[in-house]
C-alpha positions as CSV (number, residue, x, y, z in Angstrom):
1,X,115.8,97.7,126.6
2,X,112.2,97.0,125.7
3,X,110.3,93.8,126.3
4,X,107.7,91.8,124.5
5,X,104.1,92.3,125.7
6,X,102.7,89.6,128.0
7,X,101.9,86.6,125.7
8,X,104.2,87.9,123.0
9,X,103.3,89.5,119.7
10,X,100.1,88.0,118.4
11,X,98.4,88.6,115.0
12,X,94.9,89.7,114.4
13,X,91.8,87.7,115.4
14,X,88.7,88.1,113.4
15,X,85.4,88.6,115.2
16,X,81.9,89.4,114.1
17,X,80.1,92.4,115.5
18,X,76.5,93.6,114.7
19,X,76.4,97.3,113.8
20,X,73.0,98.8,112.9
21,X,71.5,95.3,112.5
22,X,74.3,94.1,110.1
23,X,77.0,91.6,110.9
24,X,80.5,92.9,110.1
25,X,83.9,91.2,110.6
26,X,86.7,93.0,112.3
27,X,90.3,91.8,112.6
28,X,92.1,93.2,115.7
29,X,95.0,91.9,117.7
30,X,93.9,90.3,121.1
31,X,95.3,93.3,123.0
32,X,93.0,95.6,121.2
33,X,90.0,93.3,121.7
34,X,90.7,93.3,125.4
35,X,91.1,97.1,125.5
36,X,87.8,97.5,123.5
37,X,86.0,95.2,125.9
38,X,87.3,97.1,128.9
39,X,86.3,100.4,127.3
40,X,82.8,99.2,126.6
41,X,82.4,97.8,130.2
42,X,83.7,101.1,131.7
43,X,80.9,102.9,129.8
44,X,78.3,100.3,130.6
45,X,77.9,99.4,126.9
46,X,77.8,96.2,125.0
47,X,80.9,95.8,122.8
48,X,78.8,96.2,119.7
49,X,77.4,99.5,120.9
50,X,80.8,101.0,121.5
51,X,82.0,99.7,118.1
52,X,78.9,101.3,116.5
53,X,79.7,104.7,118.1
54,X,83.3,104.6,116.9
55,X,82.0,103.6,113.4
56,X,79.6,106.5,113.4
57,X,82.4,108.9,114.2
58,X,84.7,107.3,111.6
59,X,82.3,107.7,108.7
60,X,81.9,111.4,109.3
61,X,85.5,112.0,108.1
62,X,86.2,113.1,104.5
63,X,88.2,109.9,103.8
64,X,87.1,107.4,106.5
65,X,89.7,104.9,107.6
66,X,88.7,101.2,107.7
67,X,86.9,100.2,110.9
68,X,89.8,98.3,112.4
69,X,92.1,101.2,112.0
70,X,89.5,103.6,113.5
71,X,89.1,101.3,116.5
72,X,92.9,101.0,117.1
73,X,93.3,104.8,116.8
74,X,90.4,105.6,119.1
75,X,91.7,103.1,121.7
76,X,95.2,104.6,121.5
77,X,94.0,108.1,121.9
78,X,91.9,107.0,124.9
79,X,94.9,105.2,126.4
80,X,97.2,108.2,126.2
81,X,94.5,110.4,127.7
82,X,93.7,112.5,124.6
83,X,90.1,111.3,124.2
84,X,86.8,112.1,125.7
85,X,85.1,109.9,128.4
86,X,82.7,108.6,125.8
87,X,82.4,108.6,122.0
88,X,79.7,111.0,120.7
């Protein structure tokens, strides 16, 4: 039997992040915001710098996903050990 995550299932929370000098709004569930903050801290980066790195990787693709999806995917791959130690 599975269990709910601590705090239950919570919908997305919108936050503003500055990327390349421009404000952008990103909607992520709190668990993803927490994971993103931990990933940034582990790399000694501000949150906005890590988001900008993931965004730069995202736009290189032939059909870029939206930024929130790219962040969730990057975090999941990092969590299961399939990612690098730092985004390029």
